[in-house]
C-alpha positions in Angstrom: 44.2 112.1 146.4 46.6 109.7 144.8 49.9 111.3 143.8 52.0 109.0 141.6 53.7 109.2 138.3 52.3 105.9 137.1 48.6 105.4 136.5 47.0 102.5 134.7 44.3 102.8 132.1 42.1 99.9 133.5 42.2 101.2 137.0 41.3 104.7 136.0 38.5 103.5 133.8 37.0 101.3 136.6 37.1 104.2 139.1 35.7 106.7 136.6 32.7 104.3 135.9 31.8 104.5 139.6 32.8 108.0 140.8 33.4 111.6 140.0 37.2 112.0 140.0 39.4 115.1 140.1 42.1 114.2 137.5 45.1 116.5 137.3 47.1 116.1 134.1 49.4 117.9 131.8 47.7 119.0 128.6 49.3 118.5 125.2 50.2 122.2 125.1 52.1 121.9 128.5 49.4 123.5 130.7 48.2 121.7 133.8 44.5 121.0 134.0 42.4 119.9 137.0 39.3 118.2 135.6 36.4 116.9 137.6 35.1 114.0 135.4 33.2 110.8 135.3 32.0 107.8 133.2 29.2 106.9 135.6 26.2 106.7 133.4 23.9 107.7 136.3 25.8 111.0 136.6 25.8 111.9 132.9 23.1 114.1 131.4 20.6 112.1 129.3 21.9 113.8 126.1 25.4 112.7 126.9 24.8 109.0 127.5 27.3 106.9 125.7 26.0 105.1 122.6 25.8 101.4 122.7 28.2 100.1 120.0 28.6 96.7 118.6 31.7 94.9 119.7 34.0 93.7 117.0 36.8 91.1 117.4 39.2 93.3 115.5 38.4 96.4 117.6 41.2 97.4 119.9 41.0 100.1 122.6 43.6 102.8 122.7 44.7 102.4 126.3 46.9 105.5 126.2 44.0 108.0 126.1 40.9 108.2 128.3 37.7 110.0 127.1 35.6 111.2 130.1 32.7 113.6 130.7 34.1 116.8 132.2 31.7 118.0 134.9 32.9 121.6 134.8 32.6 121.9 131.0 29.6 119.7 130.6 31.3 118.1 127.6 33.4 115.1 126.7 37.2 115.7 127.1 40.2 113.4 126.8 43.6 113.1 128.4 46.7 110.9 128.0 47.2 108.4 130.8 50.9 109.0 130.8 50.3 112.7 131.5 48.2 112.1 134.7 49.8 113.8 137.7 47.2 112.9 140.4 43.8 111.5 140.9 41.3 112.0 143.7 37.7 110.8 144.3 35.3 113.8 144.6 32.0 111.8 144.8 31.4 108.1 145.3 
């Protein structure tokens, strides 16, 4: 488990696309949440596969928030990168 106060969007996204992570973060309401989550398409239910979207030169990604599939809730959830407390790999 990586305990640090600074996590980077790109690093988290790359790791989420390959693994199931346990991300501990502070929710907007102040509660702490431990969320097993992933972006690995081979681990997502067929009905939850991301839609292929057209890229647009004017499109910019909000790198302050990550949207990931929560394994425990079987639904998409998001968290602020700045609120991440720790990250651990559950399944590679």
